[in-house]
MDTraj code that builds the backbone (N, CA, C; nanometers):
import mdtraj as md
import numpy as np

residues = "MET ALA ASP ALA ARG LEU PRO ARG GLU TRP THR LEU GLN GLN ILE ARG ASP VAL SER GLY ASP ARG GLU ALA VAL ALA LEU ASN PRO ASP ARG PRO VAL LYS TRP VAL GLY PHE GLY GLU ALA HIS GLU MET PRO HIS PRO GLU ILE VAL LEU GLY PHE HIS ASP LEU CYS LEU VAL LYS PRO VAL ASP ASP ASP ASP TRP TYR MET GLY SER LEU TYR ASP ASP GLY SER ILE ASP CYS TRP ALA ALA TYR GLY ASP LEU TYR GLU ALA LEU ARG GLY LEU".split()
xyz = np.array([
    [1.2433, -1.8564, -1.0504],
    [1.2293, -1.7211, -0.9928],
    [1.2569, -1.7502, -0.8259],
    [1.3129, -1.6622, -0.8021],
    [1.3412, -1.6778, -0.6173],
    [1.2202, -1.5871, -0.5534],
    [1.2068, -1.6564, -0.4497],
    [1.0623, -1.6001, -0.3798],
    [1.1407, -1.4712, -0.2978],
    [1.0220, -1.4269, -0.2477],
    [1.0439, -1.3034, -0.1549],
    [1.0736, -1.3025, -0.0335],
    [1.2036, -1.2718, 0.0515],
    [1.2253, -1.2708, 0.1397],
    [1.2108, -1.1589, 0.2489],
    [1.2082, -1.1548, 0.3776],
    [1.2555, -1.0936, 0.4646],
    [1.3498, -1.1079, 0.5296],
    [1.4104, -1.0151, 0.5926],
    [1.5034, -0.9645, 0.6610],
    [1.5209, -1.0555, 0.7920],
    [1.6077, -1.0965, 0.8275],
    [1.6244, -1.2372, 0.9720],
    [1.5699, -1.1532, 1.0871],
    [1.4907, -1.2030, 1.1477],
    [1.4127, -1.1274, 1.2578],
    [1.3493, -1.0134, 1.2594],
    [1.3147, -0.9958, 1.1277],
    [1.1987, -0.8561, 1.1311],
    [1.0836, -0.9172, 1.0286],
    [0.9619, -0.8741, 1.0911],
    [0.8241, -0.8878, 1.0265],
    [0.7853, -0.7770, 0.9449],
    [0.6762, -0.8298, 0.8656],
    [0.6569, -0.7230, 0.7592],
    [0.5590, -0.6318, 0.8523],
    [0.5408, -0.6565, 0.9924],
    [0.4478, -0.5228, 1.0356],
    [0.5824, -0.4592, 1.1345],
    [0.6588, -0.5102, 1.1377],
    [0.7988, -0.4025, 1.1810],
    [0.8442, -0.3202, 1.0889],
    [0.8239, -0.3939, 0.9706],
    [0.9172, -0.2924, 0.8812],
    [0.8117, -0.1921, 0.8360],
    [0.7103, -0.2071, 0.8496],
    [0.5806, -0.1111, 0.7871],
    [0.5954, -0.0165, 0.9260],
    [0.5855, -0.0557, 1.0653],
    [0.6095, 0.0412, 1.1613],
    [0.7118, 0.1431, 1.1871],
    [0.8274, 0.0926, 1.1421],
    [0.9323, 0.1853, 1.1475],
    [0.9325, 0.2661, 1.0450],
    [0.9146, 0.2310, 0.8750],
    [0.9027, 0.2746, 0.7446],
    [0.8035, 0.3915, 0.7858],
    [0.6974, 0.3713, 0.8555],
    [0.5779, 0.4618, 0.7964],
    [0.5029, 0.4390, 0.6965],
    [0.5364, 0.3160, 0.6239],
    [0.4454, 0.2857, 0.4953],
    [0.3510, 0.1622, 0.5387],
    [0.2448, 0.1491, 0.5210],
    [0.1600, 0.0747, 0.5567],
    [0.1343, -0.0433, 0.4433],
    [0.1886, 0.0041, 0.3030],
    [0.1813, -0.0835, 0.2365],
    [0.3298, -0.1557, 0.1762],
    [0.4054, -0.1526, 0.2567],
    [0.5293, -0.1917, 0.2508],
    [0.5363, -0.3543, 0.2075],
    [0.6140, -0.3972, 0.1290],
    [0.6031, -0.5493, 0.0826],
    [0.7484, -0.6152, 0.0629],
    [0.7629, -0.7314, 0.0735],
    [0.8935, -0.7962, 0.0268],
    [0.8521, -0.8331, -0.1397],
    [0.9455, -0.7872, -0.2079],
    [0.9443, -0.8408, -0.3453],
    [1.0494, -0.9089, -0.3605],
    [1.0117, -0.9851, -0.5075],
    [1.0828, -1.1057, -0.5720],
    [1.2160, -1.0505, -0.5847],
    [1.3355, -1.0824, -0.5538],
    [1.4968, -1.0192, -0.5546],
    [1.5399, -1.0546, -0.6937],
    [1.5007, -1.1356, -0.7779],
    [1.5083, -1.1731, -0.9097],
    [1.5175, -1.0610, -1.0205],
    [1.5995, -0.9379, -1.0060],
    [1.5775, -0.8381, -1.0616],
    [1.6821, -0.7616, -1.0825],
    [1.7292, -0.6628, -1.2006],
    [1.8447, -0.6121, -1.2307],
    [1.8768, -0.4820, -1.1303],
    [1.9556, -0.4468, -1.0673],
    [2.0276, -0.3554, -0.9700],
    [2.1454, -0.2720, -1.0086],
    [2.1305, -0.1397, -1.0184],
    [2.2567, -0.0766, -1.0884],
    [2.2722, 0.0298, -0.9462],
    [2.3840, 0.0549, -0.9397],
    [2.4366, 0.1826, -0.8099],
    [2.4627, 0.3014, -0.9072],
    [2.3872, 0.4093, -0.8859],
    [2.4136, 0.5189, -0.9498],
    [2.4418, 0.6466, -0.8731],
    [2.4943, 0.6118, -0.7582],
    [2.5317, 0.7232, -0.6637],
    [2.6185, 0.8376, -0.6991],
    [2.7638, 0.7818, -0.7420],
    [2.8316, 0.8902, -0.7871],
    [2.9360, 0.8327, -0.9255],
    [2.9542, 0.9155, -1.0097],
    [2.9983, 0.8929, -1.1242],
    [2.9236, 0.7826, -1.2023],
    [2.9670, 0.6965, -1.2682],
    [2.9481, 0.6031, -1.3570],
    [2.8413, 0.5037, -1.3042],
    [2.7114, 0.4632, -1.3644],
    [2.6128, 0.3735, -1.3195],
    [2.7036, 0.2330, -1.3314],
    [2.6510, 0.1478, -1.2347],
    [2.7425, -0.0015, -1.2746],
    [2.6423, -0.0978, -1.1655],
    [2.6572, -0.2091, -1.2343],
    [2.5547, -0.3067, -1.1896],
    [2.5926, -0.3935, -1.0563],
    [2.5004, -0.3890, -0.9464],
    [2.5339, -0.4178, -0.8056],
    [2.5318, -0.5753, -0.8429],
    [2.5714, -0.6466, -0.6939],
    [2.5808, -0.7902, -0.6995],
    [2.4122, -0.8186, -0.6575],
    [2.3882, -0.9350, -0.6954],
    [2.2553, -0.9796, -0.7016],
    [2.1979, -0.9487, -0.5534],
    [2.0629, -0.8967, -0.5770],
    [2.0026, -0.8972, -0.4612],
    [1.9582, -1.0374, -0.3783],
    [1.9873, -1.0075, -0.2288],
    [1.9369, -1.1489, -0.1533],
    [1.7550, -1.0981, -0.1032],
    [1.7427, -0.9517, -0.0688],
    [1.6208, -0.8699, -0.0055],
    [1.6166, -0.7898, -0.0649],
    [1.4910, -0.7717, -0.1401],
    [1.4314, -0.6318, -0.1814],
    [1.2850, -0.5992, -0.0998],
    [1.3046, -0.4972, -0.0364],
    [1.1784, -0.4496, 0.0117],
    [1.1277, -0.3205, -0.0616],
    [1.0009, -0.3277, -0.0821],
    [0.9323, -0.2023, -0.1751],
    [0.8377, -0.1235, -0.1002],
    [0.8338, 0.0090, -0.1302],
    [0.7737, 0.1111, -0.0746],
    [0.7238, 0.2097, -0.1463],
    [0.6087, 0.1691, -0.2162],
    [0.5588, 0.2618, -0.3760],
    [0.7084, 0.2461, -0.4856],
    [0.7219, 0.3585, -0.4894],
    [0.8217, 0.3892, -0.5921],
    [0.9773, 0.3736, -0.5474],
    [0.9904, 0.3752, -0.4082],
    [1.1333, 0.3287, -0.3597],
    [1.1412, 0.1973, -0.3184],
    [1.2813, 0.1736, -0.2850],
    [1.2803, 0.0439, -0.2397],
    [1.4308, 0.0253, -0.1270],
    [1.4373, -0.1068, -0.0724],
    [1.5491, -0.1089, -0.0108],
    [1.6105, -0.1992, -0.0365],
    [1.7226, -0.2306, -0.0649],
    [1.7840, -0.3655, -0.1371],
    [1.9255, -0.4090, -0.0573],
    [1.9069, -0.5369, 0.0031],
    [2.0292, -0.6039, 0.0371],
    [2.0985, -0.6827, -0.0370],
    [2.1948, -0.6690, -0.1135],
    [2.2821, -0.7909, -0.1707],
    [2.3202, -0.8983, -0.1024],
    [2.3329, -1.0157, -0.2064],
    [2.4139, -1.1081, -0.1311],
    [2.5579, -1.0812, -0.0689],
    [2.5897, -1.1437, 0.0276],
    [2.7532, -1.1065, 0.0585],
    [2.7744, -0.9482, 0.1101],
    [2.6768, -0.9085, 0.1594],
    [2.7111, -0.7434, 0.1771],
    [2.5928, -0.7274, 0.2748],
    [2.6332, -0.6502, 0.3941],
    [2.5490, -0.6183, 0.4890],
    [2.4928, -0.5076, 0.4999],
    [2.5108, -0.3875, 0.3956],
    [2.4461, -0.2828, 0.3650],
    [2.3349, -0.2858, 0.3128],
    [2.2502, -0.2067, 0.3328],
    [2.1171, -0.1603, 0.2809],
    [2.1262, -0.0376, 0.1461],
    [2.0603, -0.0735, 0.0404],
    [2.0671, 0.0293, -0.0482],
    [1.9452, 0.0979, -0.0786],
    [1.9099, 0.2205, -0.0779],
    [1.7892, 0.2799, -0.1318],
    [1.8052, 0.3122, -0.2807],
    [1.6817, 0.3233, -0.3242],
    [1.6880, 0.3486, -0.5038],
    [1.5447, 0.3684, -0.5115],
    [1.5390, 0.3815, -0.6470],
    [1.3969, 0.4108, -0.6852],
    [1.3975, 0.2688, -0.7880],
    [1.2483, 0.2148, -0.7605],
    [1.1708, 0.1209, -0.8178],
    [1.0937, 0.1264, -0.9535],
    [1.1525, 0.0974, -1.0558],
    [1.0670, 0.1262, -1.1914],
    [1.0028, 0.0190, -1.2403],
    [0.9035, 0.0866, -1.3143],
    [0.7688, -0.0146, -1.3769],
    [0.8193, -0.1535, -1.4313],
    [0.9302, -0.1496, -1.4972],
    [0.9915, -0.2627, -1.5538],
    [1.0606, -0.3615, -1.4331],
    [1.0269, -0.3247, -1.3094],
    [1.1074, -0.3837, -1.2163],
    [1.2712, -0.4005, -1.2033],
    [1.3301, -0.3103, -1.2468],
    [1.4902, -0.2909, -1.2307],
    [1.4999, -0.1552, -1.1249],
    [1.5926, -0.1407, -1.0861],
    [1.6186, -0.0428, -0.9512],
    [1.7561, -0.0074, -0.9586],
    [1.7563, 0.1314, -0.9585],
    [1.8699, 0.2244, -0.9418],
    [1.9016, 0.2673, -0.8154],
    [1.9903, 0.2261, -0.7453],
    [2.0605, 0.2779, -0.5857],
    [2.0971, 0.4075, -0.5760],
    [2.1244, 0.4726, -0.4902],
    [2.1724, 0.5813, -0.4731],
    [2.2332, 0.6178, -0.3201],
    [2.1796, 0.5760, -0.2156],
    [2.2211, 0.5705, -0.1182],
    [2.2479, 0.4386, -0.0219],
    [2.3114, 0.4337, 0.0376],
    [2.3718, 0.3322, 0.1592],
    [2.3580, 0.3591, 0.2903],
    [2.3404, 0.2723, 0.3511],
    [2.2949, 0.2659, 0.5041],
    [2.3632, 0.1057, 0.5613],
    [2.3988, 0.1349, 0.6884],
    [2.4848, 0.0485, 0.7670],
    [2.4034, -0.0584, 0.8095],
    [2.2494, -0.0217, 0.8427],
    [2.1696, -0.1139, 0.9134],
    [2.0123, -0.0695, 0.8521],
    [1.9347, -0.2157, 0.8611],
    [1.8077, -0.1938, 0.8099],
    [1.7047, -0.0760, 0.8870],
    [1.7312, -0.0486, 1.0002],
    [1.6347, 0.0343, 1.0932],
    [1.7008, 0.1814, 1.0344],
    [1.8043, 0.2063, 1.0046],
    [1.8583, 0.3667, 0.9851],
    [1.8036, 0.3640, 0.8347],
    [1.8127, 0.2720, 0.7166],
    [1.7432, 0.2708, 0.6047],
    [1.5967, 0.2997, 0.5905],
    [1.5230, 0.2423, 0.7010],
    [1.3877, 0.2506, 0.6931],
    [1.3670, 0.3638, 0.7465],
    [1.4249, 0.4466, 0.8349],
    [1.4044, 0.5841, 0.8596],
    [1.4372, 0.6906, 0.7812],
    [1.5573, 0.6480, 0.6715],
    [1.5459, 0.7532, 0.5937],
    [1.4894, 0.7308, 0.4552],
    [1.3694, 0.6526, 0.4366],
    [1.2647, 0.6485, 0.3447],
    [1.1824, 0.7968, 0.3152],
])
top = md.Topology()
chain = top.add_chain()
for i, resn in enumerate(residues, 1):
    res = top.add_residue(resn, chain, resSeq=i)
    for name in ("N", "CA", "C"):
        top.add_atom(name, md.element.get_by_symbol(name[0]), res)
traj = md.Trajectory(xyz[None], top)
């Protein structure tokens, strides 16, 4: 299994400060992720970084600069429905 990672040049405390979630965590990216935004659901590229915020999360796929917001389920899977161009914007959107 891959280890949990933080975004380059971000600390966990900065992520918590911007998001307003004092319990935000970096999660293991080895999990299934689907895009369910519009139309049919489909598998997304493998996550490079997953940040958890209770039942919400932000996902940065490998070879993609966007961040995707989604629901984090008890089985570890994620359904994403929104995309953001940068991490700061995504954290403010939580």
